[in-house]
C-alpha positions as CSV (number, residue, x, y, z in Angstrom):
1,M,-19.8,36.2,14.1
2,E,-21.1,33.9,16.8
3,N,-18.7,31.1,15.7
4,V,-15.8,33.5,16.0
5,E,-16.8,34.6,19.5
6,T,-17.2,31.0,20.5
7,A,-13.8,30.1,19.2
8,K,-12.2,32.9,21.2
9,T,-13.5,31.4,24.4
10,K,-11.9,28.1,23.7
11,G,-8.2,27.3,24.3
12,F,-5.9,25.6,21.9
13,W,-6.3,22.1,23.5
14,S,-10.1,22.2,23.4
15,I,-10.0,23.1,19.7
16,C,-7.2,20.8,18.6
17,R,-7.5,17.9,21.2
18,D,-9.2,15.4,18.9
19,P,-7.1,15.9,15.7
20,I,-3.9,15.8,17.8
21,L,-4.8,12.5,19.5
22,L,-5.9,11.0,16.2
23,T,-2.8,12.0,14.3
24,I,-0.4,10.9,17.0
25,V,-2.0,7.4,17.0
26,G,-2.1,7.3,13.2
27,G,1.6,8.3,12.8
28,A,2.7,5.9,15.5
29,I,0.9,2.8,14.3
30,D,1.9,3.4,10.7
31,T,5.6,3.8,11.8
32,I,5.5,0.7,14.0
33,G,4.0,-1.4,11.2
34,F,6.6,-0.1,8.8
35,I,9.5,-0.9,11.0
36,A,8.3,-4.2,12.3
37,L,6.7,-5.7,9.2
38,F,9.2,-5.1,6.4
39,G,7.8,-1.8,5.2
40,F,4.1,-2.6,5.5
41,F,1.9,0.5,5.9
42,T,-1.2,0.0,8.1
43,A,-2.9,3.2,6.9
44,H,-1.0,4.4,3.8
45,V,-2.5,2.5,0.9
46,T,-0.4,4.5,-1.6
47,G,2.8,3.5,0.2
48,N,1.9,-0.2,0.0
49,L,1.3,0.1,-3.8
50,V,4.6,1.9,-4.3
51,L,6.5,-0.6,-2.3
52,A,4.8,-3.5,-4.0
53,G,5.7,-2.0,-7.4
54,A,9.3,-1.5,-6.3
55,A,9.5,-5.0,-4.9
56,W,8.2,-6.5,-8.2
57,V,10.8,-4.6,-10.3
58,K,13.7,-5.3,-7.9
59,G,12.6,-8.9,-6.9
60,G,11.8,-8.0,-3.3
61,A,9.6,-10.0,-1.0
62,G,6.2,-9.3,0.5
63,I,4.4,-8.2,-2.8
64,W,1.3,-10.3,-2.2
65,I,0.9,-8.9,1.3
66,K,1.1,-5.3,0.2
67,L,-1.2,-5.8,-2.7
68,G,-3.6,-7.8,-0.5
69,A,-3.9,-4.9,1.8
70,I,-5.9,-3.0,-0.9
71,P,-9.0,-5.3,-1.0
72,L,-8.8,-5.8,2.8
73,F,-8.9,-2.0,3.3
74,I,-11.8,-1.6,0.8
75,L,-13.8,-4.4,2.4
76,T,-13.3,-2.9,5.9
77,V,-14.4,0.5,4.6
78,M,-17.5,-1.1,2.9
79,I,-18.6,-2.9,6.1
80,T,-18.0,0.1,8.3
81,K,-19.9,2.4,5.9
82,Y,-22.8,0.0,5.8
83,W,-23.0,0.0,9.6
84,I,-22.8,3.8,9.7
85,D,-25.6,4.1,7.2
86,R,-27.9,1.8,9.3
87,S,-27.2,3.7,12.5
88,T,-29.2,6.6,13.8
89,Q,-27.2,7.9,16.8
90,K,-24.1,9.7,15.5
91,H,-22.2,9.8,18.9
92,S,-23.0,6.2,19.8
93,T,-21.9,5.0,16.4
94,L,-18.6,7.0,16.6
95,S,-18.0,5.7,20.1
96,Y,-18.4,2.1,18.8
97,L,-16.1,2.8,15.8
98,F,-13.4,4.1,18.1
99,L,-13.9,1.0,20.3
100,G,-13.6,-1.2,17.2
101,E,-10.4,0.5,16.3
102,A,-9.0,0.0,19.8
103,I,-9.9,-3.7,19.6
104,F,-8.2,-4.3,16.3
105,L,-5.1,-2.3,17.6
106,T,-5.1,-4.6,20.5
107,G,-5.1,-7.6,18.1
108,F,-2.3,-6.0,16.2
109,M,-0.2,-5.7,19.4
110,L,-0.9,-9.2,20.6
111,A,-0.3,-10.8,17.2
112,G,3.0,-8.9,17.0
113,L,4.1,-10.1,20.4
114,Y,3.0,-13.7,19.6
115,F,4.5,-14.1,16.1
116,E,7.8,-12.2,16.6
117,P,10.5,-12.4,15.5
118,F,9.4,-11.8,11.9
119,K,12.0,-13.3,9.6
120,D,10.2,-13.6,6.2
121,A,8.4,-10.7,4.5
122,N,6.2,-13.2,2.7
123,S,5.0,-15.0,5.9
124,V,1.4,-15.4,6.9
125,T,2.3,-14.1,10.3
126,V,3.3,-10.8,8.8
127,A,0.0,-10.7,6.8
128,I,-2.1,-11.4,9.9
129,T,-0.4,-8.9,12.1
130,G,-0.3,-6.2,9.4
131,G,-3.9,-6.9,8.5
132,L,-5.2,-6.3,12.0
133,G,-3.5,-2.9,12.1
134,L,-4.8,-2.1,8.7
135,I,-8.4,-2.9,9.7
136,A,-8.1,-0.7,12.7
137,L,-7.0,2.3,10.6
138,A,-9.4,1.5,7.8
139,I,-12.2,1.9,10.3
140,R,-10.7,5.2,11.3
141,N,-10.4,6.5,7.8
142,T,-14.1,5.6,7.2
143,S,-15.1,7.6,10.2
144,S,-13.0,10.5,9.0
145,K,-14.8,10.6,5.7
146,T,-18.3,10.3,7.2
147,L,-19.0,11.0,10.9
148,I,-16.1,13.4,11.6
149,K,-15.6,15.1,8.3
150,H,-14.7,18.4,10.1
151,I,-11.5,16.7,11.1
152,S,-9.1,16.2,8.2
153,P,-8.0,12.6,7.6
154,S,-5.6,11.8,10.4
155,T,-3.5,9.2,8.6
156,M,-2.8,10.8,5.3
157,M,-0.5,13.8,5.5
158,T,0.0,14.9,1.8
159,G,-3.3,16.7,1.7
160,N,-3.0,17.9,5.3
161,T,0.5,19.4,4.6
162,T,-0.9,21.1,1.5
163,Q,-3.7,22.5,3.6
164,L,-1.2,23.8,6.2
165,G,0.6,25.7,3.5
166,I,-2.6,27.2,2.3
167,D,-3.7,28.1,5.9
168,I,-0.3,29.8,6.5
169,S,-0.6,31.8,3.3
170,N,-4.2,32.8,4.2
171,Y,-3.3,33.9,7.7
172,L,-0.2,35.9,6.6
173,R,-2.4,37.7,4.1
174,N,-5.4,38.2,6.4
175,K,-4.9,37.8,10.1
176,T,-8.5,37.1,11.1
177,E,-9.6,35.0,14.0
178,D,-11.2,32.5,11.6
179,N,-7.9,32.1,9.6
180,K,-6.0,31.7,12.9
181,Q,-8.3,28.9,14.0
182,K,-7.9,27.1,10.7
183,L,-4.1,27.5,10.9
184,Q,-4.1,26.0,14.4
185,H,-6.2,23.1,13.3
186,S,-4.0,22.2,10.3
187,L,-0.8,22.8,12.2
188,S,-1.9,20.5,15.0
189,I,-2.7,17.7,12.5
190,V,0.7,17.8,10.9
191,I,2.7,18.2,14.1
192,G,0.7,15.5,15.8
193,F,1.4,13.0,13.0
194,V,5.2,13.8,13.0
195,F,5.3,13.6,16.8
196,G,3.4,10.3,16.7
197,A,5.8,8.8,14.1
198,F,8.9,9.6,16.1
199,L,7.3,8.5,19.4
200,G,6.1,5.3,17.8
201,A,9.6,4.5,16.5
202,F,11.2,5.3,19.8
203,L,8.8,3.2,21.9
204,Y,8.9,0.3,19.4
205,V,12.7,0.1,19.7
206,T,12.4,0.3,23.4
207,L,9.3,-1.8,24.2
208,D,8.7,-3.8,21.0
209,F,5.0,-4.4,20.2
210,W,4.1,-3.4,23.8
211,S,4.5,0.1,22.5
212,V,1.1,-0.2,20.7
213,A,-0.6,-0.2,24.1
214,F,0.3,3.5,24.6
215,F,-1.7,4.4,21.5
216,I,-4.7,2.3,22.3
217,L,-5.4,4.4,25.4
218,P,-6.1,7.7,23.4
219,I,-8.6,5.9,21.2
220,L,-10.4,4.5,24.2
221,Y,-10.5,8.0,25.6
222,L,-12.0,9.3,22.4
223,S,-14.6,6.5,22.4
224,Y,-15.6,7.6,25.9
225,L,-15.8,11.3,24.8
226,A,-18.0,10.3,21.8
227,S,-20.3,8.3,24.0
228,K,-20.8,11.3,26.3
229,K,-21.4,13.6,23.3
230,R,-18.2,15.5,24.2
231,F,-16.4,14.9,20.9
232,V,-15.6,18.2,19.3
233,E,-18.3,19.3,16.8
234,P,-17.6,21.5,13.7
235,Q,-17.9,25.2,14.4
C-alpha cells in the first residue's frame, strides 16, 4: 500500500526518466552504427549473428566483424561484472559504469569522424569504430542485468515489446494504480527506443558522427545522478 501511495505522488517523468533516457540513447547508437557501418549493430548481438549468416550465404562482406562482435561483447561483460562484484558502493559503481559508457561512446564518435568515409565493410576501421560502440553498450547491458535490474534492458526491444503487450492486457483487465505504473514503465521504454532510433538516424544524416555527442550527454547526466544517489530505485 505504501508503494502505491508513493507512486501516486510522483509524476510520469520522475518515474520514467531513467528508462526513457537509456532507451533513447540505446536506439540512437544502434541505429547510427547500423547506418554508418554496413549494418553493424552496437548492442543487438542477435542482429549481428543474423546478418553474418545472411552475408555468408549470399557472399556479403563484413562477416568476420559481425562474428567478432560476439567474443568482444562477452569479454566486456565479464570484465564489467568482475568489477561490479568487487565493488561495495552501488551508486558509485553505477556512476563509474555510466562514465565508462560515455567514454567509449566518445571514442566511437571520434573514430567515426577520423576514419570516415567507410568504403569497405571488411576494413579494420569499421571493426575499431563498431567495437568502441559495442563496448559502450555491453557495459550498459551488464549494468541492466546487475545494478539496475528494476529497469528492463534498454537496448533489446523484443522482450520489452512483449512486456508492453502484457502490461496493456493487465491494465485493461484490472485498472489498478500498480498496473498503471507498470504500463507507463514499459510504454516509456518502447517509445523511448523508437524515438531514439528515428532521432539518431535524422541527426546522423544531418551531422554525421557528431550526432553521437547528443547521446553522450544523457549518459553523463545519469552518471551524475547515480553519484548523488538520485538514480531511481525500484519501488
